[in-house]
C-alpha positions in Angstrom: -4.1 11.8 33.7 -6.5 8.9 34.0 -5.3 5.3 33.7 -5.7 3.4 30.4 -7.5 0.1 31.1 -7.1 -3.2 29.5 -10.0 -5.5 29.4 -9.0 -9.2 29.3 -10.9 -11.9 27.5 -13.1 -14.0 29.8 -13.4 -11.0 32.2 -16.5 -8.8 32.6 -16.6 -5.7 30.4 -17.6 -2.3 31.9 -21.3 -1.3 31.9 -22.4 0.5 28.8 -25.5 2.5 28.1 -26.0 5.2 25.4 -28.8 7.1 23.8 -29.4 6.0 20.2 -30.1 7.9 17.0 -33.9 7.8 16.5 -34.6 7.6 20.2 -34.3 5.3 23.1 -31.4 4.0 25.1 -29.2 1.0 24.3 -27.8 -0.8 27.3 -25.4 -3.7 27.0 -26.8 -5.6 30.0 -30.2 -5.6 28.3 -28.9 -7.4 25.2 -29.8 -11.0 24.7 -27.8 -12.2 21.7 -27.6 -15.9 20.9 -23.8 -15.7 20.7 -22.3 -12.2 20.9 -22.9 -8.5 21.0 -20.6 -6.7 18.6 -19.8 -3.2 19.7 -18.1 -1.0 17.1 -16.7 2.2 18.6 -16.1 4.8 15.8 -14.4 8.2 15.7 -17.3 10.3 14.7 -19.1 12.2 11.9 -15.8 13.9 10.8 -14.3 10.5 9.8 -14.6 9.5 6.1 -13.1 6.1 6.9 -15.9 5.5 9.5 -18.5 6.3 6.9 -17.2 3.5 4.6 -16.6 1.1 7.5 -20.0 1.5 9.0 -21.6 1.4 5.6 -20.0 -2.0 5.0 -21.3 -3.2 8.4 -24.7 -1.9 7.7 -24.9 -4.0 4.6 -23.7 -7.1 6.5 -25.8 -6.7 9.7 -28.3 -9.4 8.7 -25.5 -11.9 8.1 -24.2 -11.2 11.6 -27.7 -11.6 13.0 -27.8 -15.0 11.3 -24.7 -15.9 13.3 -26.4 -14.8 16.6 -24.7 -11.5 16.8 -26.4 -8.3 17.8 -24.6 -5.1 16.7 -24.3 -1.4 17.6 -21.9 1.4 16.5 -21.1 4.0 19.2 -19.4 7.4 19.1 -18.6 10.1 21.6 -20.1 12.6 19.2 -23.3 14.4 20.4 -26.7 13.8 19.1 -26.7 16.2 16.2 -23.4 14.9 14.7 -24.5 11.3 15.2 -27.8 12.0 13.4 -25.9 13.6 10.5 -23.6 10.6 10.3 -26.5 8.1 10.1 -28.4 10.2 7.5 -25.5 11.3 5.3 -23.8 7.9 5.4 -27.1 6.3 4.6 -27.0 3.8 7.5 -30.3 2.0 7.4 -30.1 -1.0 9.7 -27.2 -0.5 12.1 -28.2 1.0 15.5 -26.0 4.0 16.4 -25.3 5.2 19.9 -23.9 8.6 20.7 -22.7 10.6 23.7 -20.3 8.0 24.9 -18.1 9.8 27.4 -14.3 9.9 27.2 -14.0 8.7 30.8 -16.1 5.6 29.8 -13.9 5.2 26.7 -10.8 4.9 28.9 -12.6 2.1 30.9 -12.9 0.2 27.6 -9.3 0.7 26.8 -10.0 3.0 23.8 -7.5 5.6 22.7 -8.4 9.3 22.5 -7.1 11.8 20.0 -7.0 15.6 19.7 -8.4 17.5 16.8 -6.2 18.3 13.8 -8.8 20.6 12.3 -10.8 19.7 9.3 -10.6 16.3 7.7 -10.2 15.4 4.0 -14.0 15.5 3.9 -14.0 19.1 5.1 -15.7 18.4 8.4 -14.2 19.8 11.6 -13.1 17.2 14.1 -14.3 17.6 17.7 -11.6 18.8 20.2 -11.3 15.2 21.6 -12.6 12.0 20.1 -12.2 8.2 20.5 -10.2 6.0 18.1 -11.8 2.8 16.7 -12.4 -0.3 18.7 -14.2 -3.5 18.0 -15.5 -5.7 20.8 -17.3 -9.1 20.9 -19.1 -9.6 24.2 -20.6 -12.9 25.3 -24.2 -12.9 26.6 -22.8 -13.1 30.2 -21.1 -9.7 29.5 -17.6 -11.1 29.4 -15.1 -10.1 26.7 -14.6 -12.7 23.9 -12.6 -10.7 21.4 -11.4 -7.1 20.9 -9.4 -5.0 18.4 -8.4 -1.6 19.6 -6.6 1.0 17.4 -4.7 4.2 17.7 -5.3 5.2 14.1 -8.3 5.2 11.8 -6.6 3.1 9.1 -6.4 -0.7 8.5 -9.4 -1.7 10.5 -10.6 -5.4 10.7 -12.5 -6.3 7.6 -16.1 -7.1 8.4 -16.0 -9.8 5.7 -13.1 -11.5 7.6 -14.7 -10.8 11.0 -17.9 -12.5 9.8 -16.1 -15.5 8.5 -14.1 -15.7 11.7 -17.3 -15.6 13.8 -18.7 -18.5 11.8 -15.5 -20.5 12.3 -15.2 -19.8 16.1 -18.8 -20.9 16.5 -18.3 -24.0 14.5 -15.2 -24.9 16.5 -16.5 -23.7 19.8 -13.2 -21.8 20.0 -12.3 -20.4 23.4 -11.5 -16.7 24.0 -7.8 -16.2 23.7 -5.4 -13.7 25.4 -7.0 -14.4 28.8 -3.8 -14.7 30.8 -3.7 -12.0 33.5 -0.4 -13.0 35.1 2.0 -14.9 32.9 4.4 -15.6 35.7 1.7 -17.3 37.8 0.5 -19.3 34.8 4.1 -20.4 34.0 4.6 -21.5 37.6 1.6 -23.9 37.5 
C-alpha cells in the first residue's frame, strides 16, 4: 500500500503535467497566473455530479480569470472518456486534462475509490478512480488552499469559492493550516 500524502499550505505542491482534451500538454510549472492556479480534480466521465460541477465552473471561468486565477479540471480517465465528458457535458471554456496517474493522485493527497458498476447515469465506472479535490496554487507553486473529499457529494460551491477568492485577495489573507508540527509551534 502506498502512503497517503498531505500537502500543507505554504509548502511546494508536487509537479503536475497532463495531456489535455483537444491536444497539447498542461504543466503546472508553466502556468503564470496573476494570483492562483485552480486545479479541480474530478472523478471522471461516469460521474453525473462532476458533469454539473464542471458545467458550473465552465460558466464562471471568466470571472475567475478576472480575479487572476487560471483553471484546469483533471481526471485519471483516459483520452476517450475525457473527450466524451467535455463534449457531452458541453464544456466550452474549461481546459480539461486526463490520464492523471493514481500514483500521482496519492502524492496530491487524493482519495481513490473502486468501481461499484454503473452509475445513475448508466455509465460504467472505471475499476479505480480519484475522488474530488480542489487546489489553489500560488504562482511560486506552493499550496494556498485545498479541499479534498472522499465522496462525490457536497463539493465547495464555485459561487462561494469565487467570492472567497475575491475576499482573500482584498484582505491579503495568508494561507492557513500551515503548521507542520503543533508541538514545536506551541513550544516557541
